[in-house]
C-alpha positions in Angstrom: 139.1 94.8 93.5 137.3 93.8 96.6 134.1 95.5 95.5 133.9 93.3 92.4 134.2 90.2 94.6 131.4 91.5 96.8 129.2 92.3 93.8 129.8 88.8 92.3 129.0 87.1 95.6 125.8 89.0 96.1 124.7 88.3 92.5 125.2 84.6 93.1 123.9 84.2 96.6 121.4 87.0 96.9 120.0 87.7 93.4 117.3 90.3 93.1 114.5 89.1 91.0 112.2 91.2 88.8 109.3 92.7 90.7 105.8 91.4 90.1 103.1 93.6 88.7 101.6 93.7 92.2 104.9 94.9 93.7 105.3 97.6 91.0 101.8 98.9 91.6 102.3 99.0 95.3 105.8 100.6 95.0 104.4 103.3 92.6 101.5 104.0 95.0 103.9 104.4 97.9 106.3 106.7 95.8 103.4 108.9 94.7 101.8 108.8 98.2 98.6 107.7 96.5 95.9 105.4 98.0 94.4 102.5 96.2 91.1 104.3 96.3 92.6 107.4 94.6 94.1 105.2 91.9 90.9 103.3 91.3 89.0 106.6 90.9 91.7 108.0 88.5 91.6 104.9 86.2 87.9 104.2 86.5 87.9 100.8 88.3 86.6 99.8 91.7 88.9 100.0 94.7 88.5 96.2 95.2 89.9 95.7 91.8 93.0 97.6 92.7 93.2 95.6 95.9 93.1 92.4 93.7 96.0 93.7 91.6 98.1 94.7 94.6 97.5 91.4 96.4 98.4 89.5 93.3 94.9 87.9 93.1 94.3 89.3 89.6 96.3 90.6 86.6 95.2 93.8 84.9 93.8 93.6 81.4 95.9 95.3 78.7 93.6 98.4 78.8 94.0 98.7 82.6 97.7 97.9 82.4 98.1 100.8 80.0 96.2 103.2 82.3 98.3 102.0 85.3 101.5 102.7 83.3 100.4 106.2 82.4 99.0 107.0 85.8 101.8 105.5 87.9 104.7 106.2 85.6 105.5 102.5 85.1 107.2 101.6 81.8 105.2 99.2 79.6 108.3 97.0 79.4 108.4 96.7 83.2 104.7 95.9 83.3 105.3 93.1 80.8 108.2 91.8 82.8 111.1 92.7 80.5 
């Protein structure tokens, strides 16, 4: 079928990589219409720390990653890159 050809072509020439932790956090914030400041307050960190995560300047600790998963609805497997 033609659709199979298109799918195979796109997979080869335009692969979609796994999102980074920063991208997952930002996407989840957008989906929940939540600000970085609101997220920071909810999980007990500073807004600048959330900014560091979203801008990919820092990786969350395991404890914070767990809180992000619960608060934002991100699966632990996705957070770990699986």
